[in-house]
Phi, psi and omega in degrees: 000127185253123175250135180257130176256120182247119175252138192261200186302132182077353184291343177292349182258009171307142180098339179247325192273121170039065185304333177298321177277315196238009183068198187245007186283136181274164178297318174302323180288322180298307176309308178303324179289319166307306179301311180305305183293327174300322181291314176305318187275351181079031175231157178265121169252118178262126175254148182216140180225143169203155176254015189237113184304313179300315177306317181293330177287320178296320183296321184288324175292322170303325177293328171291313179302314185284356181051048176308156176284328182194157181241135163252135178224124162243093184276359184064219186292343183289335177309324188265002184201353187270094175283344171291316176289322182294319179290330181283330177293325181288351176281338184290155180252350192255166180299145179227125179244126178268139180212158177213146183286317175270170178277099182295340179279354179240025175241205185307145183305315186297347179271349184288343181253137171246129180283342181279342197304323183285343184248345178275158176287329177185172174231146180234127178209154169096000191252012186064217175306328182298328178303323172303311178297309176301325177296310183296322172296317175300321183284323178295314184297309178306310177293326176286333174301312188288327183288333185270351182283000000 
């Protein structure tokens, strides 16, 4: 079972960017943590990060072609305005879990709304790197439930 982790804009700067909101963990460390948990759960986790919206859409299209079991997405700021990414995600037939390290509902007003909200299975936010781990557990559980139907 393959799970795709999509990291959005500016996530390559984790560890340097706004440590108050995101801590000091780097993207490579997040991906290593997901890979370790994925192994424990018996799944393969593939991570992808881009700062280019069109490339993110193309990777989502590829996920559809590859028939991944589930998608995790932390799209960063794109969460709040990218209808292009939303439309690409809507093509997927697998479970999608939206996640954020910070609590987007306790931040600037523009961050309170997710354009993905209506199409994702759920949203996990505010738990730092644990948001990723909780998201992976939820995605694997949903994918397994779907596979057994």
